[in-house]
mmCIF entry with sequence, helices, sheets and N, C-alpha, C, O atoms, coordinates in Angstrom:
data_MODEL
# 
_entry.id   MODEL 
# 
_entity.id                         1 
_entity.type                       polymer 
_entity.pdbx_number_of_molecules   1 
# 
_entity_poly.entity_id                      1 
_entity_poly.type                           'polypeptide(L)' 
_entity_poly.nstd_linkage                   no 
_entity_poly.nstd_monomer                   no 
_entity_poly.pdbx_seq_one_letter_code       MIPVDGNFILAVAPRLSGDKKAAQEQIIGAISAIFSATLCNQYQIADRSFHGTGYS 
_entity_poly.pdbx_seq_one_letter_code_can   MIPVDGNFILAVAPRLSGDKKAAQEQIIGAISAIFSATLCNQYQIADRSFHGTGYS 
_entity_poly.pdbx_strand_id                 A 
# 
loop_
_entity_poly_seq.entity_id 
_entity_poly_seq.num 
_entity_poly_seq.mon_id 
_entity_poly_seq.hetero 
1 1  MET n 
1 2  ILE n 
1 3  PRO n 
1 4  VAL n 
1 5  ASP n 
1 6  GLY n 
1 7  ASN n 
1 8  PHE n 
1 9  ILE n 
1 10 LEU n 
1 11 ALA n 
1 12 VAL n 
1 13 ALA n 
1 14 PRO n 
1 15 ARG n 
1 16 LEU n 
1 17 SER n 
1 18 GLY n 
1 19 ASP n 
1 20 LYS n 
1 21 LYS n 
1 22 ALA n 
1 23 ALA n 
1 24 GLN n 
1 25 GLU n 
1 26 GLN n 
1 27 ILE n 
1 28 ILE n 
1 29 GLY n 
1 30 ALA n 
1 31 ILE n 
1 32 SER n 
1 33 ALA n 
1 34 ILE n 
1 35 PHE n 
1 36 SER n 
1 37 ALA n 
1 38 THR n 
1 39 LEU n 
1 40 CYS n 
1 41 ASN n 
1 42 GLN n 
1 43 TYR n 
1 44 GLN n 
1 45 ILE n 
1 46 ALA n 
1 47 ASP n 
1 48 ARG n 
1 49 SER n 
1 50 PHE n 
1 51 HIS n 
1 52 GLY n 
1 53 THR n 
1 54 GLY n 
1 55 TYR n 
1 56 SER n 
# 
_struct_asym.id          A 
_struct_asym.entity_id   1 
# 
loop_
_struct_conf.conf_type_id 
_struct_conf.id 
_struct_conf.pdbx_PDB_helix_id 
_struct_conf.beg_label_comp_id 
_struct_conf.beg_label_asym_id 
_struct_conf.beg_label_seq_id 
_struct_conf.pdbx_beg_PDB_ins_code 
_struct_conf.end_label_comp_id 
_struct_conf.end_label_asym_id 
_struct_conf.end_label_seq_id 
_struct_conf.pdbx_end_PDB_ins_code 
_struct_conf.beg_auth_comp_id 
_struct_conf.beg_auth_asym_id 
_struct_conf.beg_auth_seq_id 
_struct_conf.end_auth_comp_id 
_struct_conf.end_auth_asym_id 
_struct_conf.end_auth_seq_id 
_struct_conf.pdbx_PDB_helix_class 
_struct_conf.details 
_struct_conf.pdbx_PDB_helix_length 
HELX_P HELX_P1 AA1 GLY A 6  ? VAL A 12 ? GLY A 6  VAL A 12 1 ? 7  
HELX_P HELX_P2 AA2 GLY A 18 ? TYR A 43 ? GLY A 18 TYR A 43 1 ? 26 
# 
_struct_conf_type.id          HELX_P 
_struct_conf_type.criteria    ? 
_struct_conf_type.reference   ? 
# 
loop_
_atom_site.group_PDB 
_atom_site.id 
_atom_site.type_symbol 
_atom_site.label_atom_id 
_atom_site.label_alt_id 
_atom_site.label_comp_id 
_atom_site.label_asym_id 
_atom_site.label_entity_id 
_atom_site.label_seq_id 
_atom_site.pdbx_PDB_ins_code 
_atom_site.Cartn_x 
_atom_site.Cartn_y 
_atom_site.Cartn_z 
_atom_site.occupancy 
_atom_site.B_iso_or_equiv 
_atom_site.pdbx_formal_charge 
_atom_site.auth_seq_id 
_atom_site.auth_comp_id 
_atom_site.auth_asym_id 
_atom_site.auth_atom_id 
_atom_site.pdbx_PDB_model_num 
ATOM 1   N N  . MET A 1 1  ? 104.353 10.545 156.486 1.00 0.00 ? 1  MET A N  1 
ATOM 2   C CA . MET A 1 1  ? 103.298 11.104 155.670 1.00 0.00 ? 1  MET A CA 1 
ATOM 3   C C  . MET A 1 1  ? 103.571 12.584 155.417 1.00 0.00 ? 1  MET A C  1 
ATOM 4   O O  . MET A 1 1  ? 104.025 13.300 156.309 1.00 0.00 ? 1  MET A O  1 
ATOM 5   N N  . ILE A 1 2  ? 103.298 13.026 154.223 1.00 0.00 ? 2  ILE A N  1 
ATOM 6   C CA . ILE A 1 2  ? 103.490 14.423 153.863 1.00 0.00 ? 2  ILE A CA 1 
ATOM 7   C C  . ILE A 1 2  ? 102.113 15.076 153.749 1.00 0.00 ? 2  ILE A C  1 
ATOM 8   O O  . ILE A 1 2  ? 101.304 14.659 152.919 1.00 0.00 ? 2  ILE A O  1 
ATOM 9   N N  . PRO A 1 3  ? 101.835 16.089 154.566 1.00 0.00 ? 3  PRO A N  1 
ATOM 10  C CA . PRO A 1 3  ? 100.518 16.731 154.510 1.00 0.00 ? 3  PRO A CA 1 
ATOM 11  C C  . PRO A 1 3  ? 100.328 17.510 153.215 1.00 0.00 ? 3  PRO A C  1 
ATOM 12  O O  . PRO A 1 3  ? 101.271 18.062 152.648 1.00 0.00 ? 3  PRO A O  1 
ATOM 13  N N  . VAL A 1 4  ? 99.082  17.535 152.770 1.00 0.00 ? 4  VAL A N  1 
ATOM 14  C CA . VAL A 1 4  ? 98.722  18.329 151.600 1.00 0.00 ? 4  VAL A CA 1 
ATOM 15  C C  . VAL A 1 4  ? 98.258  19.688 152.124 1.00 0.00 ? 4  VAL A C  1 
ATOM 16  O O  . VAL A 1 4  ? 97.090  19.873 152.465 1.00 0.00 ? 4  VAL A O  1 
ATOM 17  N N  . ASP A 1 5  ? 99.196  20.631 152.182 1.00 0.00 ? 5  ASP A N  1 
ATOM 18  C CA . ASP A 1 5  ? 98.909  21.960 152.710 1.00 0.00 ? 5  ASP A CA 1 
ATOM 19  C C  . ASP A 1 5  ? 99.578  23.003 151.834 1.00 0.00 ? 5  ASP A C  1 
ATOM 20  O O  . ASP A 1 5  ? 100.058 22.684 150.746 1.00 0.00 ? 5  ASP A O  1 
ATOM 21  N N  . GLY A 1 6  ? 99.614  24.224 152.290 1.00 0.00 ? 6  GLY A N  1 
ATOM 22  C CA . GLY A 1 6  ? 100.209 25.301 151.511 1.00 0.00 ? 6  GLY A CA 1 
ATOM 23  C C  . GLY A 1 6  ? 101.658 25.053 151.153 1.00 0.00 ? 6  GLY A C  1 
ATOM 24  O O  . GLY A 1 6  ? 102.081 25.369 150.041 1.00 0.00 ? 6  GLY A O  1 
ATOM 25  N N  . ASN A 1 7  ? 102.433 24.490 152.078 1.00 0.00 ? 7  ASN A N  1 
ATOM 26  C CA . ASN A 1 7  ? 103.836 24.185 151.790 1.00 0.00 ? 7  ASN A CA 1 
ATOM 27  C C  . ASN A 1 7  ? 103.962 23.157 150.677 1.00 0.00 ? 7  ASN A C  1 
ATOM 28  O O  . ASN A 1 7  ? 104.832 23.270 149.813 1.00 0.00 ? 7  ASN A O  1 
ATOM 29  N N  . PHE A 1 8  ? 103.096 22.157 150.698 1.00 0.00 ? 8  PHE A N  1 
ATOM 30  C CA . PHE A 1 8  ? 103.112 21.138 149.644 1.00 0.00 ? 8  PHE A CA 1 
ATOM 31  C C  . PHE A 1 8  ? 102.727 21.759 148.311 1.00 0.00 ? 8  PHE A C  1 
ATOM 32  O O  . PHE A 1 8  ? 103.366 21.491 147.293 1.00 0.00 ? 8  PHE A O  1 
ATOM 33  N N  . ILE A 1 9  ? 101.686 22.588 148.307 1.00 0.00 ? 9  ILE A N  1 
ATOM 34  C CA . ILE A 1 9  ? 101.255 23.234 147.059 1.00 0.00 ? 9  ILE A CA 1 
ATOM 35  C C  . ILE A 1 9  ? 102.398 24.066 146.484 1.00 0.00 ? 9  ILE A C  1 
ATOM 36  O O  . ILE A 1 9  ? 102.666 24.001 145.284 1.00 0.00 ? 9  ILE A O  1 
ATOM 37  N N  . LEU A 1 10 ? 103.068 24.842 147.321 1.00 0.00 ? 10 LEU A N  1 
ATOM 38  C CA . LEU A 1 10 ? 104.198 25.643 146.845 1.00 0.00 ? 10 LEU A CA 1 
ATOM 39  C C  . LEU A 1 10 ? 105.330 24.759 146.315 1.00 0.00 ? 10 LEU A C  1 
ATOM 40  O O  . LEU A 1 10 ? 106.006 25.122 145.352 1.00 0.00 ? 10 LEU A O  1 
ATOM 41  N N  . ALA A 1 11 ? 105.530 23.622 146.935 1.00 0.00 ? 11 ALA A N  1 
ATOM 42  C CA . ALA A 1 11 ? 106.613 22.734 146.511 1.00 0.00 ? 11 ALA A CA 1 
ATOM 43  C C  . ALA A 1 11 ? 106.371 22.142 145.128 1.00 0.00 ? 11 ALA A C  1 
ATOM 44  O O  . ALA A 1 11 ? 107.325 21.898 144.390 1.00 0.00 ? 11 ALA A O  1 
ATOM 45  N N  . VAL A 1 12 ? 105.121 21.909 144.768 1.00 0.00 ? 12 VAL A N  1 
ATOM 46  C CA . VAL A 1 12 ? 104.816 21.282 143.479 1.00 0.00 ? 12 VAL A CA 1 
ATOM 47  C C  . VAL A 1 12 ? 104.352 22.280 142.425 1.00 0.00 ? 12 VAL A C  1 
ATOM 48  O O  . VAL A 1 12 ? 104.212 21.921 141.256 1.00 0.00 ? 12 VAL A O  1 
ATOM 49  N N  . ALA A 1 13 ? 104.115 23.519 142.819 1.00 0.00 ? 13 ALA A N  1 
ATOM 50  C CA . ALA A 1 13 ? 103.663 24.547 141.876 1.00 0.00 ? 13 ALA A CA 1 
ATOM 51  C C  . ALA A 1 13 ? 104.816 25.002 140.989 1.00 0.00 ? 13 ALA A C  1 
ATOM 52  O O  . ALA A 1 13 ? 105.980 24.927 141.382 1.00 0.00 ? 13 ALA A O  1 
ATOM 53  N N  . PRO A 1 14 ? 104.485 25.475 139.792 1.00 0.00 ? 14 PRO A N  1 
ATOM 54  C CA . PRO A 1 14 ? 105.535 26.047 138.941 1.00 0.00 ? 14 PRO A CA 1 
ATOM 55  C C  . PRO A 1 14 ? 106.225 27.208 139.648 1.00 0.00 ? 14 PRO A C  1 
ATOM 56  O O  . PRO A 1 14 ? 105.588 27.938 140.408 1.00 0.00 ? 14 PRO A O  1 
ATOM 57  N N  . ARG A 1 15 ? 107.501 27.380 139.407 1.00 0.00 ? 15 ARG A N  1 
ATOM 58  C CA . ARG A 1 15 ? 108.269 28.467 140.007 1.00 0.00 ? 15 ARG A CA 1 
ATOM 59  C C  . ARG A 1 15 ? 108.030 29.752 139.231 1.00 0.00 ? 15 ARG A C  1 
ATOM 60  O O  . ARG A 1 15 ? 108.261 29.806 138.023 1.00 0.00 ? 15 ARG A O  1 
ATOM 61  N N  . LEU A 1 16 ? 107.573 30.774 139.917 1.00 0.00 ? 16 LEU A N  1 
ATOM 62  C CA . LEU A 1 16 ? 107.329 32.074 139.315 1.00 0.00 ? 16 LEU A CA 1 
ATOM 63  C C  . LEU A 1 16 ? 108.268 33.091 139.936 1.00 0.00 ? 16 LEU A C  1 
ATOM 64  O O  . LEU A 1 16 ? 108.943 32.807 140.926 1.00 0.00 ? 16 LEU A O  1 
ATOM 65  N N  . SER A 1 17 ? 108.306 34.276 139.351 1.00 0.00 ? 17 SER A N  1 
ATOM 66  C CA . SER A 1 17 ? 109.143 35.337 139.910 1.00 0.00 ? 17 SER A CA 1 
ATOM 67  C C  . SER A 1 17 ? 108.389 36.660 139.865 1.00 0.00 ? 17 SER A C  1 
ATOM 68  O O  . SER A 1 17 ? 107.374 36.799 139.183 1.00 0.00 ? 17 SER A O  1 
ATOM 69  N N  . GLY A 1 18 ? 108.916 37.621 140.607 1.00 0.00 ? 18 GLY A N  1 
ATOM 70  C CA . GLY A 1 18 ? 108.362 38.968 140.602 1.00 0.00 ? 18 GLY A CA 1 
ATOM 71  C C  . GLY A 1 18 ? 106.943 39.041 141.129 1.00 0.00 ? 18 GLY A C  1 
ATOM 72  O O  . GLY A 1 18 ? 106.595 38.393 142.116 1.00 0.00 ? 18 GLY A O  1 
ATOM 73  N N  . ASP A 1 19 ? 106.121 39.848 140.449 1.00 0.00 ? 19 ASP A N  1 
ATOM 74  C CA . ASP A 1 19 ? 104.736 40.042 140.869 1.00 0.00 ? 19 ASP A CA 1 
ATOM 75  C C  . ASP A 1 19 ? 103.931 38.753 140.833 1.00 0.00 ? 19 ASP A C  1 
ATOM 76  O O  . ASP A 1 19 ? 103.064 38.531 141.678 1.00 0.00 ? 19 ASP A O  1 
ATOM 77  N N  . LYS A 1 20 ? 104.221 37.900 139.847 1.00 0.00 ? 20 LYS A N  1 
ATOM 78  C CA . LYS A 1 20 ? 103.492 36.628 139.751 1.00 0.00 ? 20 LYS A CA 1 
ATOM 79  C C  . LYS A 1 20 ? 103.800 35.734 140.945 1.00 0.00 ? 20 LYS A C  1 
ATOM 80  O O  . LYS A 1 20 ? 102.909 35.050 141.448 1.00 0.00 ? 20 LYS A O  1 
ATOM 81  N N  . LYS A 1 21 ? 105.041 35.729 141.403 1.00 0.00 ? 21 LYS A N  1 
ATOM 82  C CA . LYS A 1 21 ? 105.412 34.932 142.571 1.00 0.00 ? 21 LYS A CA 1 
ATOM 83  C C  . LYS A 1 21 ? 104.672 35.432 143.806 1.00 0.00 ? 21 LYS A C  1 
ATOM 84  O O  . LYS A 1 21 ? 104.142 34.638 144.584 1.00 0.00 ? 21 LYS A O  1 
ATOM 85  N N  . ALA A 1 22 ? 104.638 36.748 143.982 1.00 0.00 ? 22 ALA A N  1 
ATOM 86  C CA . ALA A 1 22 ? 103.945 37.329 145.134 1.00 0.00 ? 22 ALA A CA 1 
ATOM 87  C C  . ALA A 1 22 ? 102.460 36.988 145.097 1.00 0.00 ? 22 ALA A C  1 
ATOM 88  O O  . ALA A 1 22 ? 101.873 36.651 146.126 1.00 0.00 ? 22 ALA A O  1 
ATOM 89  N N  . ALA A 1 23 ? 101.849 37.073 143.915 1.00 0.00 ? 23 ALA A N  1 
ATOM 90  C CA . ALA A 1 23 ? 100.424 36.742 143.778 1.00 0.00 ? 23 ALA A CA 1 
ATOM 91  C C  . ALA A 1 23 ? 100.188 35.261 144.051 1.00 0.00 ? 23 ALA A C  1 
ATOM 92  O O  . ALA A 1 23 ? 99.219  34.895 144.716 1.00 0.00 ? 23 ALA A O  1 
ATOM 93  N N  . GLN A 1 24 ? 101.077 34.406 143.536 1.00 0.00 ? 24 GLN A N  1 
ATOM 94  C CA . GLN A 1 24 ? 100.958 32.965 143.755 1.00 0.00 ? 24 GLN A CA 1 
ATOM 95  C C  . GLN A 1 24 ? 101.021 32.647 145.252 1.00 0.00 ? 24 GLN A C  1 
ATOM 96  O O  . GLN A 1 24 ? 100.201 31.884 145.764 1.00 0.00 ? 24 GLN A O  1 
ATOM 97  N N  . GLU A 1 25 ? 101.991 33.232 145.944 1.00 0.00 ? 25 GLU A N  1 
ATOM 98  C CA . GLU A 1 25 ? 102.128 32.985 147.377 1.00 0.00 ? 25 GLU A CA 1 
ATOM 99  C C  . GLU A 1 25 ? 100.920 33.488 148.153 1.00 0.00 ? 25 GLU A C  1 
ATOM 100 O O  . GLU A 1 25 ? 100.487 32.847 149.111 1.00 0.00 ? 25 GLU A O  1 
ATOM 101 N N  . GLN A 1 26 ? 100.373 34.628 147.751 1.00 0.00 ? 26 GLN A N  1 
ATOM 102 C CA . GLN A 1 26 ? 99.191  35.174 148.416 1.00 0.00 ? 26 GLN A CA 1 
ATOM 103 C C  . GLN A 1 26 ? 97.987  34.264 148.202 1.00 0.00 ? 26 GLN A C  1 
ATOM 104 O O  . GLN A 1 26 ? 97.246  33.985 149.145 1.00 0.00 ? 26 GLN A O  1 
ATOM 105 N N  . ILE A 1 27 ? 97.788  33.805 146.986 1.00 0.00 ? 27 ILE A N  1 
ATOM 106 C CA . ILE A 1 27 ? 96.650  32.926 146.686 1.00 0.00 ? 27 ILE A CA 1 
ATOM 107 C C  . ILE A 1 27 ? 96.783  31.604 147.430 1.00 0.00 ? 27 ILE A C  1 
ATOM 108 O O  . ILE A 1 27 ? 95.825  31.139 148.047 1.00 0.00 ? 27 ILE A O  1 
ATOM 109 N N  . ILE A 1 28 ? 97.954  31.003 147.374 1.00 0.00 ? 28 ILE A N  1 
ATOM 110 C CA . ILE A 1 28 ? 98.152  29.722 148.059 1.00 0.00 ? 28 ILE A CA 1 
ATOM 111 C C  . ILE A 1 28 ? 97.995  29.891 149.561 1.00 0.00 ? 28 ILE A C  1 
ATOM 112 O O  . ILE A 1 28 ? 97.410  29.030 150.218 1.00 0.00 ? 28 ILE A O  1 
ATOM 113 N N  . GLY A 1 29 ? 98.499  30.972 150.112 1.00 0.00 ? 29 GLY A N  1 
ATOM 114 C CA . GLY A 1 29 ? 98.312  31.243 151.532 1.00 0.00 ? 29 GLY A CA 1 
ATOM 115 C C  . GLY A 1 29 ? 96.844  31.381 151.908 1.00 0.00 ? 29 GLY A C  1 
ATOM 116 O O  . GLY A 1 29 ? 96.420  30.923 152.969 1.00 0.00 ? 29 GLY A O  1 
ATOM 117 N N  . ALA A 1 30 ? 96.074  32.015 151.032 1.00 0.00 ? 30 ALA A N  1 
ATOM 118 C CA . ALA A 1 30 ? 94.653  32.233 151.309 1.00 0.00 ? 30 ALA A CA 1 
ATOM 119 C C  . ALA A 1 30 ? 93.834  30.947 151.217 1.00 0.00 ? 30 ALA A C  1 
ATOM 120 O O  . ALA A 1 30 ? 92.878  30.768 151.972 1.00 0.00 ? 30 ALA A O  1 
ATOM 121 N N  . ILE A 1 31 ? 94.198  30.053 150.302 1.00 0.00 ? 31 ILE A N  1 
ATOM 122 C CA . ILE A 1 31 ? 93.390  28.844 150.115 1.00 0.00 ? 31 ILE A CA 1 
ATOM 123 C C  . ILE A 1 31 ? 93.895  27.632 150.876 1.00 0.00 ? 31 ILE A C  1 
ATOM 124 O O  . ILE A 1 31 ? 93.165  26.650 151.008 1.00 0.00 ? 31 ILE A O  1 
ATOM 125 N N  . SER A 1 32 ? 95.118  27.669 151.378 1.00 0.00 ? 32 SER A N  1 
ATOM 126 C CA . SER A 1 32 ? 95.715  26.444 151.918 1.00 0.00 ? 32 SER A CA 1 
ATOM 127 C C  . SER A 1 32 ? 94.926  25.833 153.070 1.00 0.00 ? 32 SER A C  1 
ATOM 128 O O  . SER A 1 32 ? 94.755  24.614 153.108 1.00 0.00 ? 32 SER A O  1 
ATOM 129 N N  . ALA A 1 33 ? 94.448  26.628 153.994 1.00 0.00 ? 33 ALA A N  1 
ATOM 130 C CA . ALA A 1 33 ? 93.683  26.068 155.114 1.00 0.00 ? 33 ALA A CA 1 
ATOM 131 C C  . ALA A 1 33 ? 92.355  25.474 154.638 1.00 0.00 ? 33 ALA A C  1 
ATOM 132 O O  . ALA A 1 33 ? 91.955  24.400 155.087 1.00 0.00 ? 33 ALA A O  1 
ATOM 133 N N  . ILE A 1 34 ? 91.691  26.159 153.747 1.00 0.00 ? 34 ILE A N  1 
ATOM 134 C CA . ILE A 1 34 ? 90.414  25.667 153.218 1.00 0.00 ? 34 ILE A CA 1 
ATOM 135 C C  . ILE A 1 34 ? 90.645  24.431 152.357 1.00 0.00 ? 34 ILE A C  1 
ATOM 136 O O  . ILE A 1 34 ? 89.893  23.459 152.442 1.00 0.00 ? 34 ILE A O  1 
ATOM 137 N N  . PHE A 1 35 ? 91.683  24.469 151.529 1.00 0.00 ? 35 PHE A N  1 
ATOM 138 C CA . PHE A 1 35 ? 92.014  23.344 150.654 1.00 0.00 ? 35 PHE A CA 1 
ATOM 139 C C  . PHE A 1 35 ? 92.316  22.098 151.471 1.00 0.00 ? 35 PHE A C  1 
ATOM 140 O O  . PHE A 1 35 ? 91.773  21.026 151.203 1.00 0.00 ? 35 PHE A O  1 
ATOM 141 N N  . SER A 1 36 ? 93.176  22.241 152.460 1.00 0.00 ? 36 SER A N  1 
ATOM 142 C CA . SER A 1 36 ? 93.558  21.116 153.291 1.00 0.00 ? 36 SER A CA 1 
ATOM 143 C C  . SER A 1 36 ? 92.359  20.546 154.048 1.00 0.00 ? 36 SER A C  1 
ATOM 144 O O  . SER A 1 36 ? 92.179  19.330 154.104 1.00 0.00 ? 36 SER A O  1 
ATOM 145 N N  . ALA A 1 37 ? 91.548  21.418 154.625 1.00 0.00 ? 37 ALA A N  1 
ATOM 146 C CA . ALA A 1 37 ? 90.358  20.964 155.357 1.00 0.00 ? 37 ALA A CA 1 
ATOM 147 C C  . ALA A 1 37 ? 89.363  20.278 154.428 1.00 0.00 ? 37 ALA A C  1 
ATOM 148 O O  . ALA A 1 37 ? 88.758  19.276 154.808 1.00 0.00 ? 37 ALA A O  1 
ATOM 149 N N  . THR A 1 38 ? 89.186  20.797 153.224 1.00 0.00 ? 38 THR A N  1 
ATOM 150 C CA . THR A 1 38 ? 88.266  20.185 152.254 1.00 0.00 ? 38 THR A CA 1 
ATOM 151 C C  . THR A 1 38 ? 88.744  18.792 151.873 1.00 0.00 ? 38 THR A C  1 
ATOM 152 O O  . THR A 1 38 ? 87.953  17.849 151.859 1.00 0.00 ? 38 THR A O  1 
ATOM 153 N N  . LEU A 1 39 ? 90.022  18.654 151.564 1.00 0.00 ? 39 LEU A N  1 
ATOM 154 C CA . LEU A 1 39 ? 90.545  17.331 151.216 1.00 0.00 ? 39 LEU A CA 1 
ATOM 155 C C  . LEU A 1 39 ? 90.370  16.353 152.367 1.00 0.00 ? 39 LEU A C  1 
ATOM 156 O O  . LEU A 1 39 ? 89.982  15.203 152.159 1.00 0.00 ? 39 LEU A O  1 
ATOM 157 N N  . CYS A 1 40 ? 90.654  16.809 153.575 1.00 0.00 ? 40 CYS A N  1 
ATOM 158 C CA . CYS A 1 40 ? 90.580  15.935 154.742 1.00 0.00 ? 40 CYS A CA 1 
ATOM 159 C C  . CYS A 1 40 ? 89.138  15.579 155.097 1.00 0.00 ? 40 CYS A C  1 
ATOM 160 O O  . CYS A 1 40 ? 88.814  14.406 155.284 1.00 0.00 ? 40 CYS A O  1 
ATOM 161 N N  . ASN A 1 41 ? 88.283  16.578 155.187 1.00 0.00 ? 41 ASN A N  1 
ATOM 162 C CA . ASN A 1 41 ? 86.919  16.355 155.669 1.00 0.00 ? 41 ASN A CA 1 
ATOM 163 C C  . ASN A 1 41 ? 85.983  15.767 154.618 1.00 0.00 ? 41 ASN A C  1 
ATOM 164 O O  . ASN A 1 41 ? 85.167  14.905 154.946 1.00 0.00 ? 41 ASN A O  1 
ATOM 165 N N  . GLN A 1 42 ? 86.077  16.205 153.381 1.00 0.00 ? 42 GLN A N  1 
ATOM 166 C CA . GLN A 1 42 ? 85.146  15.734 152.360 1.00 0.00 ? 42 GLN A CA 1 
ATOM 167 C C  . GLN A 1 42 ? 85.645  14.523 151.600 1.00 0.00 ? 42 GLN A C  1 
ATOM 168 O O  . GLN A 1 42 ? 84.846  13.720 151.120 1.00 0.00 ? 42 GLN A O  1 
ATOM 169 N N  . TYR A 1 43 ? 86.969  14.378 151.483 1.00 0.00 ? 43 TYR A N  1 
ATOM 170 C CA . TYR A 1 43 ? 87.513  13.304 150.663 1.00 0.00 ? 43 TYR A CA 1 
ATOM 171 C C  . TYR A 1 43 ? 88.425  12.351 151.435 1.00 0.00 ? 43 TYR A C  1 
ATOM 172 O O  . TYR A 1 43 ? 88.977  11.416 150.856 1.00 0.00 ? 43 TYR A O  1 
ATOM 173 N N  . GLN A 1 44 ? 88.584  12.583 152.741 1.00 0.00 ? 44 GLN A N  1 
ATOM 174 C CA . GLN A 1 44 ? 89.425  11.758 153.600 1.00 0.00 ? 44 GLN A CA 1 
ATOM 175 C C  . GLN A 1 44 ? 90.862  11.646 153.057 1.00 0.00 ? 44 GLN A C  1 
ATOM 176 O O  . GLN A 1 44 ? 91.477  10.582 153.136 1.00 0.00 ? 44 GLN A O  1 
ATOM 177 N N  . ILE A 1 45 ? 91.386  12.743 152.510 1.00 0.00 ? 45 ILE A N  1 
ATOM 178 C CA . ILE A 1 45 ? 92.766  12.809 152.024 1.00 0.00 ? 45 ILE A CA 1 
ATOM 179 C C  . ILE A 1 45 ? 93.512  13.742 152.971 1.00 0.00 ? 45 ILE A C  1 
ATOM 180 O O  . ILE A 1 45 ? 93.272  14.949 152.985 1.00 0.00 ? 45 ILE A O  1 
ATOM 181 N N  . ALA A 1 46 ? 94.408  13.179 153.751 1.00 0.00 ? 46 ALA A N  1 
ATOM 182 C CA . ALA A 1 46 ? 95.155  13.993 154.711 1.00 0.00 ? 46 ALA A CA 1 
ATOM 183 C C  . ALA A 1 46 ? 96.618  14.141 154.320 1.00 0.00 ? 46 ALA A C  1 
ATOM 184 O O  . ALA A 1 46 ? 97.331  14.967 154.889 1.00 0.00 ? 46 ALA A O  1 
ATOM 185 N N  . ASP A 1 47 ? 97.069  13.348 153.357 1.00 0.00 ? 47 ASP A N  1 
ATOM 186 C CA . ASP A 1 47 ? 98.468  13.415 152.948 1.00 0.00 ? 47 ASP A CA 1 
ATOM 187 C C  . ASP A 1 47 ? 98.612  12.838 151.540 1.00 0.00 ? 47 ASP A C  1 
ATOM 188 O O  . ASP A 1 47 ? 97.635  12.416 150.923 1.00 0.00 ? 47 ASP A O  1 
ATOM 189 N N  . ARG A 1 48 ? 99.841  12.830 151.051 1.00 0.00 ? 48 ARG A N  1 
ATOM 190 C CA . ARG A 1 48 ? 100.102 12.356 149.694 1.00 0.00 ? 48 ARG A CA 1 
ATOM 191 C C  . ARG A 1 48 ? 99.960  10.855 149.530 1.00 0.00 ? 48 ARG A C  1 
ATOM 192 O O  . ARG A 1 48 ? 100.001 10.377 148.396 1.00 0.00 ? 48 ARG A O  1 
ATOM 193 N N  . SER A 1 49 ? 99.798  10.095 150.580 1.00 0.00 ? 49 SER A N  1 
ATOM 194 C CA . SER A 1 49 ? 99.752  8.650  150.464 1.00 0.00 ? 49 SER A CA 1 
ATOM 195 C C  . SER A 1 49 ? 98.390  8.130  150.005 1.00 0.00 ? 49 SER A C  1 
ATOM 196 O O  . SER A 1 49 ? 98.221  6.923  149.832 1.00 0.00 ? 49 SER A O  1 
ATOM 197 N N  . PHE A 1 50 ? 97.417  9.021  149.806 1.00 0.00 ? 50 PHE A N  1 
ATOM 198 C CA . PHE A 1 50 ? 96.087  8.615  149.336 1.00 0.00 ? 50 PHE A CA 1 
ATOM 199 C C  . PHE A 1 50 ? 96.188  7.933  147.988 1.00 0.00 ? 50 PHE A C  1 
ATOM 200 O O  . PHE A 1 50 ? 96.823  8.457  147.072 1.00 0.00 ? 50 PHE A O  1 
ATOM 201 N N  . HIS A 1 51 ? 95.568  6.766  147.854 1.00 0.00 ? 51 HIS A N  1 
ATOM 202 C CA . HIS A 1 51 ? 95.597  6.020  146.590 1.00 0.00 ? 51 HIS A CA 1 
ATOM 203 C C  . HIS A 1 51 ? 94.199  5.813  146.016 1.00 0.00 ? 51 HIS A C  1 
ATOM 204 O O  . HIS A 1 51 ? 94.030  5.110  145.021 1.00 0.00 ? 51 HIS A O  1 
ATOM 205 N N  . GLY A 1 52 ? 93.222  6.414  146.632 1.00 0.00 ? 52 GLY A N  1 
ATOM 206 C CA . GLY A 1 52 ? 91.866  6.276  146.116 1.00 0.00 ? 52 GLY A CA 1 
ATOM 207 C C  . GLY A 1 52 ? 91.112  5.143  146.794 1.00 0.00 ? 52 GLY A C  1 
ATOM 208 O O  . GLY A 1 52 ? 91.698  4.163  147.254 1.00 0.00 ? 52 GLY A O  1 
ATOM 209 N N  . THR A 1 53 ? 89.798  5.308  146.841 1.00 0.00 ? 53 THR A N  1 
ATOM 210 C CA . THR A 1 53 ? 88.963  4.278  147.458 1.00 0.00 ? 53 THR A CA 1 
ATOM 211 C C  . THR A 1 53 ? 87.701  4.118  146.622 1.00 0.00 ? 53 THR A C  1 
ATOM 212 O O  . THR A 1 53 ? 86.600  4.416  147.085 1.00 0.00 ? 53 THR A O  1 
ATOM 213 N N  . GLY A 1 54 ? 87.859  3.663  145.428 1.00 0.00 ? 54 GLY A N  1 
ATOM 214 C CA . GLY A 1 54 ? 86.703  3.399  144.596 1.00 0.00 ? 54 GLY A CA 1 
ATOM 215 C C  . GLY A 1 54 ? 86.285  4.544  143.682 1.00 0.00 ? 54 GLY A C  1 
ATOM 216 O O  . GLY A 1 54 ? 85.312  4.408  142.939 1.00 0.00 ? 54 GLY A O  1 
ATOM 217 N N  . TYR A 1 55 ? 86.984  5.650  143.717 1.00 0.00 ? 55 TYR A N  1 
ATOM 218 C CA . TYR A 1 55 ? 86.643  6.742  142.799 1.00 0.00 ? 55 TYR A CA 1 
ATOM 219 C C  . TYR A 1 55 ? 87.219  6.431  141.433 1.00 0.00 ? 55 TYR A C  1 
ATOM 220 O O  . TYR A 1 55 ? 88.333  5.918  141.327 1.00 0.00 ? 55 TYR A O  1 
ATOM 221 N N  . SER A 1 56 ? 86.469  6.736  140.391 1.00 0.00 ? 56 SER A N  1 
ATOM 222 C CA . SER A 1 56 ? 86.994  6.511  139.047 1.00 0.00 ? 56 SER A CA 1 
ATOM 223 C C  . SER A 1 56 ? 86.709  7.694  138.153 1.00 0.00 ? 56 SER A C  1 
ATOM 224 O O  . SER A 1 56 ? 87.079  7.684  136.979 1.00 0.00 ? 56 SER A O  1 
# 
């Protein structure tokens, strides 16, 4: 299983450079713990293998 965390977000995010890259890394670093916890606790998504459970 691959966790949905800051490393995953960086892996799938567009590649930026310079100041934009630094800002992107700072933003992802700041939200990754909250993002991961929200997906896990509110939506029961802990990794990329989630296929949905009745949401449409």
